[in-house]
N, C-alpha and C positions, 0 to 999 in steps of 0.2 A: 450537504449532509443528507443522505438518503436513509430510509428505514429508521428514522428517529422522529420523535415528536418535539424535539427541541433542536436548535441550531447553534453553532458557535458564533458568538457575537463579540465585537471588539469596539473600543473607543480610542480614537487617536488620529493620526495624520497619515495620508498616503499620497505620494507624489509620483507622477508618471510623465516621462518624456519620450517622444517617438519621432522617428523619421519616416513617415509613411508606413509601408509594410516591410521596410528593410531592417529596422532595428528599433529596440525599445529598452529603456532603462526605468526601473521602478525601485522605490524605497518606501519604507513604512516604519512607524514607531507607534505601538498601541499597547493598551492594557486590556486583557481579556475580561469580559463581563461574566461574573459568577452567577450560576443558576441556583436559586434557593427554593425550597418547597413552600415556605410560609412567607418569608419576607420578600419584598420586591427585589428584582435583580439589581445588583450593584457592581460598579466598576471595582476590580480588585486592585488595591494599592500594594499588594504583596507580589504582583507579577508585572514584569515588563518584557514585551516581545517586540523585536525589531529585526529588520532584514533589508537586503538589497538584491536585485537580480538584473542581469544584462542579457538581452536576447538578440540574436542575429538571424535574419531571414534572407540575407542577400544572395546566398547560394542555394539554388533549388535542390542540389544533390547532397548538401550537408548544412542543415540548420542547427543552431546551437544555443545553449544557455549556460550561464554561470550564476551561482547564487550563494548567499550567505544568510544564515538566520542566527540570531542571538536570543537567549532566554535567561532571565533572572527570576527565580521563583522562590520566594521566602515562605511559602506555605509548607505543609507537612511533607510535600514532595521534595523540597530542599534541592533545587537544581540550579546549576550555573553551566550553561551549555553553549557551545559554538559549533554550528553545523555548516559545512561547506560542500558544494557539489558541482558537477559538470555533466551536461547532457548533450548529446549530438544525435540527430535523427534525419531521416528522409521520409516525407509523408507518403502514405500509400496512394498509388494511382494505377489505373488499369494498364496492364501490359508491362509493368516494371517491378523490380525488386525494391523493397523498402526495408529500413533497418533503424534500430535505436540502441543506444548505449548510454548508461548513466552510472556514475559512481558517487557515493556520498560518504563523507567522513565526519566524525563527531568527536569533539574533545571537551573536557570540562570536569565537573564534579557532580555527583548525585548522592545525597545523603552521606557526605563525608568520604565517598570513594571516588578515585580517579576514574574518568570515563574515556575510553578509547574504543570507538566502534566504527564499523564501516559496513556498507552494503553495496552490491553491484547488481545491475539489471541489464540484460541483453535481449534483443528481439530481432528476428530475421523473418521476413515474409515476402509474399508475392501475391499480386492481385491479377487474376486471369481476365482476359478480354472475352467474357461470356455474359449472357443476359443478366445473371443474378447480381453482381459478379462475385464468385467465391474467392476467398483470400486465406490460405493457410499461413500459420505463424508458429515459429519455434521460439520459446521464451524461457531461458534458464535464469534462475534467481539464486543469489548467494548472500548470506548475512553472517556476520560474526556474532559471538556471544555465547551465553550471557556473562560468564565469569572468567577471570583470568588469574594468573599467578599474583598472590598478594591481595586478592579480593578486588581487583580492578573490575569495573563494569565494561562489558563488551557488547551489550545489547543496545541497538539503536533506539533512542528515545524518540517517540513521535511528536514531541513538543506539544502544539495545540491542535494537532490534526486528529480526525477520527480514524479508526483502525480498519475501515473498509478497504482502502487501497485497491490493489488488483489481485489479492491473494484469496479472499473468501467473499461470498456474496453479500453478507451483512455484518453489522457490528454485533448482532446477537449471536450468530453462529460464527465464531472466530477462533478456530483451534490453532491457527498459524499466525505467527508474527515474524517480523524481520529480525530474528534472533536465532543464532545457531541453526541456520536453515540452508538447505540445498534443494532446489526445486526445479527440475527440468519440466517444462510445461508445453503442451501442444494445443493450439487453438485453430478453429475454422470459423471464419466470419463470412456471412452471406446476406444478401438483401433480396428475397424473393419478390417483394412488391415495394411500392413507394412508401408504404406505411408499416411494413413488417420486416424486422431484422432477425437473424438467427446467429447465435454464437454457441459453438460447442467447445468445451475445454476438457482436457485430460491432464491432471496434475499428478506428479509422482513425488512424494514428500520424503525427504531424508534429513537426519541431523547432520550438520556439517562436522561436528565432533561428537562421536558416540558416547564419550565419557562425560560430556557436559550435559547441562539440563535441557529438557524440553520446555522451552520458555512458556510461562503462563499456566502450566499444568501442575507444577509442584513436583514433577517426576524427574529423577536423575539416577543413573546407574554409573557410579564412579569407576566400576571395573570395565565398563564397555561391553559386558557380556550380553546385554539385551540387543546389541546391534544399533543400527540407526534408521531402520526402515519404518517410517511412520504410517505409510499407507498411500492409497490413491483416492482421487475424488473427481469423477466425471461430473461435469456441470453443463446444463442447458439453459440459456437465457433467450427469451423471446420478446424483445421490446416491440410493442405494437401501439401505434398512434393513429387510431381511426379518425380523429379530429384534431385540428391544430391545437386546441385547448385541452385535449384529453389523451392520456397515455396509460398503457398497462404493461407490466413486466413480470410474468411468471418465471420462476427460476428453480426448477427441481434440482436437488443437489445431494445425491447419495454419496456416502463416504465409506470406503473399504478400509478397515483398520489393518495396519501392518503388524508384523510379529513383535515390534518393540513393546506395544501395550500388553501383549500376552506374557512378556518376560520381565519387564522392569518391575522392581519391588514397589508396592504401594498403589498399583494401578487398580481402579475400581472395576473396570470392564474392558474387554477387548472386542465387544460386539460392534458390528457395522452400524452406521447411523444413516437415517433417511431424513432429509431436511427439505422443506418446500417454502420458498419465499414468494410473496405476491405483492407487488407495489402498484398503486394507482396514483397517477399524477394529474392534478388539475392545474393548468397554467393560466395566469392572468396577465 
């Protein structure tokens, strides 16, 4: 968990079996630890989180993972969810094409509504044989949601994970979620020195369904007249580790608002946004 002053904690059991670097199987059953402002942290008896994953690294050109997560949550969130997914990828190496594909599906019930959600992630890149070495990446994202016919939920629930993922720089500045989203993204990665990395990103954000809601904002145009163009956000990350125990990561992140926020009823502002994140990491 980055950019937070607390971390997600769990109490339970975790089992891992591996055959060297060729394969690994993992399973866990835990209860999340609740964070309270006054009382000490306590294990939540109202939540049970479990899962299993199988990983294969036998083929260098196609490595893969299969996973399943289950969640029973009797708190006010009222969730009963089953999440399944598959991922295949090839690790980046100088002079070769790399790729990644992942699809996730989720079934269950959230606050009395049926949940049927999915998300897909694709990435295609190449790492040049140059001193830095630069690596361009194309990365489209797609996610269903948030609502369907009869009030079903189509927004992928993040279970017990933070919302950082790979869409936005921090959990504080988080305008986008994996819900009703279509986001073609371009990235350029480079390492000018042994201690400095550079990542440039250009994201183009669209609603997958223009008549459905912009998740997390409370905005929706049922007529679809506002369109679906949410805007663009160039991002620059500069991870720098001058010492093994010390690292810095500035991340300027301007966001250009699209015409959707100027047209949709109820929008407070369509002005562009400038955001700057700075992280300092001390490792022990």
